[in-house]
C-alpha positions as CSV (number, residue, x, y, z in Angstrom):
1,M,19.3,78.2,83.5
2,S,23.0,78.9,82.7
3,R,23.5,80.8,79.4
4,S,24.3,78.5,76.5
5,S,27.9,78.8,75.2
6,V,26.6,78.2,71.6
7,E,24.5,80.9,69.8
8,F,23.1,81.0,66.2
9,K,22.8,84.2,64.6
10,F,21.7,85.2,61.1
11,S,24.2,87.4,59.2
12,K,25.4,88.2,55.8
13,I,28.8,87.0,54.5
14,N,31.5,88.2,51.9
15,C,31.8,86.0,49.1
16,L,32.4,85.6,45.4
17,S,29.6,85.7,43.1
18,V,29.7,83.4,40.0
19,A,27.6,85.3,37.4
20,L,26.1,83.1,34.5
21,S,24.6,83.9,31.2
22,P,22.5,81.3,29.1
23,C,24.5,79.1,26.7
24,D,24.8,75.4,26.1
25,P,25.2,73.5,29.3
26,V,28.2,71.7,28.2
27,E,29.8,74.7,27.1
28,L,28.8,76.6,30.2
29,L,30.4,73.8,32.4
30,N,33.5,73.8,30.4
31,Q,34.1,77.6,30.6
32,F,33.2,77.3,34.5
33,I,36.1,74.6,34.8
34,K,38.4,76.7,32.7
35,R,38.1,79.7,35.0
36,I,38.3,78.1,38.4
37,G,40.8,75.4,37.5
38,S,40.8,71.8,38.9
39,Q,42.0,69.4,41.4
40,G,41.8,71.8,44.4
41,V,44.3,74.2,42.8
42,G,42.3,76.9,41.1
43,A,42.7,80.6,41.5
44,Y,39.7,80.6,43.8
45,S,40.6,77.6,45.8
46,G,39.3,77.9,49.4
47,E,37.0,80.8,48.6
48,L,33.2,80.7,49.4
49,A,30.9,81.5,46.4
50,V,27.3,81.6,45.3
51,I,25.8,81.4,41.7
52,D,24.2,84.6,40.5
53,G,21.2,84.3,38.1
54,S,20.7,87.9,37.5
55,A,21.6,87.4,33.7
56,W,20.1,84.0,33.3
57,T,17.1,84.5,30.9
58,S,16.6,80.8,29.9
59,E,13.5,78.8,30.7
60,T,15.7,75.9,31.7
61,P,18.1,76.1,34.8
62,P,21.8,75.7,34.5
63,P,23.5,72.4,35.4
64,F,23.6,73.2,39.1
65,K,24.6,69.7,40.2
66,E,27.5,69.5,37.6
67,L,28.7,73.1,38.6
68,V,28.8,72.2,42.1
69,Q,30.8,68.9,41.4
70,A,33.3,70.9,39.5
71,A,33.7,73.5,42.1
72,H,34.3,70.8,44.7
73,K,37.1,69.4,42.7
74,A,38.8,72.8,42.3
75,G,38.5,73.7,45.9
76,L,35.8,76.4,45.3
77,L,33.2,76.4,48.2
78,L,30.0,76.8,46.1
79,A,27.3,77.1,48.8
80,G,24.4,78.9,47.3
81,A,22.5,80.4,44.5
82,K,20.7,83.8,44.1
83,H,18.6,85.9,41.8
84,F,17.0,82.8,40.0
85,P,13.2,82.3,39.3
86,A,11.3,80.4,42.0
87,R,10.7,77.7,39.4
88,F,14.4,76.7,39.8
89,A,14.2,76.3,43.5
90,D,13.9,72.4,43.3
91,A,16.9,72.0,41.0
92,I,18.8,74.2,43.3
93,E,18.0,72.3,46.4
94,R,18.7,69.0,44.7
95,S,22.1,70.1,43.9
96,G,22.8,70.7,47.5
97,L,22.8,74.6,47.1
98,L,21.1,77.0,49.2
99,L,18.7,79.5,47.9
100,V,19.9,82.7,49.3
101,E,18.7,86.3,48.9
102,D,22.1,87.9,48.9
103,A,25.6,86.9,49.8
104,S,27.6,90.1,50.4
105,V,28.1,92.3,53.1
106,A,27.0,95.9,52.5
107,G,29.8,98.0,51.3
108,Q,32.1,94.9,50.8
109,P,33.5,93.6,47.5
110,E,31.4,91.0,45.4
111,P,33.8,90.1,42.7
112,V,32.9,88.1,39.8
113,A,34.5,84.5,39.7
114,A,33.3,83.3,36.4
115,A,30.7,84.1,33.6
116,A,29.3,82.4,30.5
117,E,31.0,84.3,27.6
118,A,33.0,83.6,24.5
119,P,35.4,80.6,25.3
120,K,38.9,81.6,26.6
121,K,42.0,79.3,27.3
122,P,43.2,80.0,30.9
123,V,46.8,79.6,31.9
124,Q,47.8,76.4,33.7
125,P,47.1,76.5,37.5
126,A,49.2,75.3,40.4
127,A,48.8,75.2,44.1
128,T,48.0,78.5,45.8
129,E,47.4,79.9,49.4
130,V,44.4,81.8,50.4
131,A,44.6,84.7,52.9
132,D,42.2,84.5,55.7
133,K,40.9,88.2,56.1
134,V,40.4,91.4,54.5
135,E,42.5,94.4,55.6
136,P,41.5,98.2,55.2
137,A,43.6,100.3,53.2
138,A,46.1,102.7,54.7
139,S,44.9,105.5,52.6
140,Q,42.7,106.0,49.6
141,S,42.6,109.1,47.2
142,G,40.5,109.6,44.2
143,E,40.8,106.4,42.2
144,T,44.0,105.1,43.9
145,M,44.4,103.3,47.3
146,V,47.8,103.8,48.7
147,I,49.4,101.3,51.1
148,D,52.4,102.7,52.9
149,S,53.5,99.7,55.0
150,P,54.5,96.2,54.1
151,V,51.5,93.7,53.4
152,R,52.1,90.8,55.8
153,S,51.5,87.2,55.3
154,G,47.9,86.3,55.9
155,Q,46.7,89.9,54.9
156,R,44.3,90.4,52.1
157,I,43.7,94.0,50.8
158,Y,40.8,94.8,48.3
159,A,40.9,98.0,46.3
160,K,37.2,98.4,45.3
161,G,36.8,100.4,42.2
162,C,40.2,101.6,42.1
163,D,44.0,100.9,41.6
164,A,46.3,99.7,44.5
165,V,49.7,101.2,45.1
166,I,51.7,99.2,47.4
167,M,54.9,101.2,48.9
168,G,56.7,98.2,50.1
169,P,56.9,94.4,49.8
170,V,54.0,92.1,49.6
171,N,55.1,89.0,51.5
172,A,54.4,85.4,50.8
173,G,51.0,84.5,51.9
174,A,49.6,88.0,51.4
175,E,47.0,89.0,48.7
176,I,46.3,92.3,46.9
177,I,43.0,92.4,44.9
178,A,42.0,95.5,43.0
179,D,39.5,96.3,40.4
180,G,42.0,98.4,38.6
181,N,45.7,98.1,38.3
182,I,48.1,97.0,40.9
183,H,51.5,98.7,41.4
184,V,54.1,97.1,43.9
185,Y,57.2,99.3,44.5
186,G,58.9,96.5,46.2
187,P,59.2,92.7,46.2
188,L,55.9,90.9,45.0
189,R,56.1,87.5,46.7
190,G,52.4,87.0,47.4
191,R,49.3,87.1,45.3
192,A,48.2,89.8,43.1
193,L,45.0,90.0,41.3
194,A,44.1,92.9,39.1
195,G,41.0,93.7,37.2
196,A,38.9,91.8,39.8
197,N,35.7,93.2,38.4
198,G,36.5,91.7,35.1
199,N,38.6,94.5,33.5
200,P,40.9,92.9,30.9
201,K,42.8,96.3,30.5
202,A,44.2,96.1,34.1
203,R,47.9,95.9,34.7
204,I,50.1,94.5,37.4
205,I,53.6,96.3,37.8
206,T,56.3,95.3,40.3
207,T,59.8,96.3,40.9
208,S,60.7,92.8,42.0
209,F,58.8,89.8,40.6
210,A,58.6,86.7,42.6
211,P,54.9,86.1,43.4
212,E,52.9,83.0,44.2
213,L,50.1,84.1,41.7
214,V,49.2,86.9,39.3
215,A,45.8,87.1,37.8
216,I,43.9,89.8,35.6
217,A,40.3,89.7,35.1
218,G,40.0,86.0,36.4
219,Y,43.0,84.6,34.4
220,Y,45.9,83.6,36.3
221,L,49.4,82.2,36.4
222,T,51.3,80.3,39.2
223,F,54.9,79.6,39.6
224,E,55.6,76.3,41.5
225,D,57.6,75.2,38.6
226,G,59.8,78.3,38.5
227,F,59.5,81.8,36.7
228,P,59.6,82.2,32.9
229,G,62.7,83.7,31.3
230,N,65.0,85.8,33.7
231,C,62.1,87.7,35.2
232,E,62.5,86.6,38.8
233,N,63.4,89.6,41.2
234,T,63.2,91.9,38.3
235,A,60.9,94.8,37.4
236,V,58.0,93.7,35.2
237,K,54.5,94.4,34.0
238,I,51.8,91.9,33.5
239,F,49.0,92.2,31.2
240,L,46.5,90.3,29.0
241,E,47.9,90.1,25.6
242,D,45.3,91.6,23.1
243,E,42.7,91.5,26.0
244,A,42.5,87.8,25.4
245,S,43.2,84.9,27.9
246,H,47.0,84.9,27.6
247,L,48.8,86.5,30.4
248,K,52.1,88.2,29.4
249,I,55.0,89.2,31.5
250,E,57.5,91.7,30.0
251,P,60.5,93.5,31.5
252,L,60.1,97.0,32.6
253,N,62.8,99.6,32.0
254,I,63.1,101.8,35.0
255,R,66.8,102.7,34.8
């Protein structure tokens, strides 16, 4: 018998984890939609995700079916649920989700996509491009990851638990993700997502601002309608104003 060209193997995958905490179902759904966007153009469009019930203490399950429908509209590929009580298994399966043990690769990032918390107003989304792979850093020292070469289109680099310093351009179609701050000493034309672990104090700094998307702690801005003020191709810093939900872009005086 000839060997089959198709083989099935069990493996773990790296994906987003959507952590939920108990609250009113309608409010939970509203917060979820605000965080992920809508109509296939959210910050997490094209990403694979699972719902994490580690903090879910309610006796009733979250609105799994409605969450799946909202994720589908935003282009988020919500595939499973983990860390929920066994009594929620039927509700999870009826929603079309898989009940999984874990959805992350050991040693790989598992950023939080959304959480039930005090309502925050996200910035308006627009279409974004998702990179297709994670690239290792060129070097990492202490709490800083340093990339000494240009970040090419299609590359995705994740600085887990530290800052990312890019000594060159981040090209369109590239993506930099960091749990800490992101510094780009060159043109930022791709996507930069700082505070990926939920840190609202993270900053993004670049010497030439022209990105597709910037985000801090899950709140993001896109620029298909142009850049605000006269910030395009200038040195700027981006931060969450008052650690709230409003992303602010300010000129950076480096002369």
